[in-house]
Phi, psi and omega in degrees: 000331175293324188299330178304325183074007188253326188268148177286168188288325180291328178288327180288322178295327176289317180304309184290327174296324178288317179300317178275359173306148183308335180266358184279153001260116174093004180299139180292344183260191170071222186285355170081008179286136176247157185222141168235125175245131173261131179246144176226118175059041174080001181243152181291125175259339175175170177208161172229153181231131181210163176192165184285138176279126184306145177058037172231162173246104169091359182265135181229154178251137170262110177281316186214142168210135179219143189218135178306127178310321187300339179260004182292146179085001177251020171092357183298317182289323176297320171293326179290318179301309180298327177298308184295318180289332174289325180285319181296311176309323182292341176260011186062028169297154185230345178215151168241130179246136186231132178237141173206175184268157173259006173301152185299336180291345175258009174302326179283330166299314179293325178298311186301315182294314187294336176258359176291123187316122177087352190267128172222147173295131179242340180198163177218129169248104190304137178060025189293301179293312176198173173301117179093002177236093181289162167265129182247120183251137181232162173222146172236117179268116184269073171268128160065203182280161176295000000 
């Protein structure tokens, strides 16, 4: 996560704490966080963390997705997204919600989501993270097969 250059140190700490949680990676009990890890030549190429959204029927959150910057543009992020979507479908999930920031360092992230099949921007909350840094929300409706 640090290698991406996008996440603050407190965000990295939270992500690592979740990954090191007793139910990681991906146990259905406990805190409910699930993980998908992409490997290339025996090394971690990227990972995604997701979980069911409390008090909803079939809605899930994609909490984190991070790919080694040296591997950007090689399909690792797309494969992680597909794996997350497939896993959520297998749990009868119907929707994935993704939240990210609007600051310039997240431009590539927003472009990634905007071009991902079925992913669309659904809301913005102005100045959510800080003045000038909006929360940008995306949704993917998971009907049937891709």
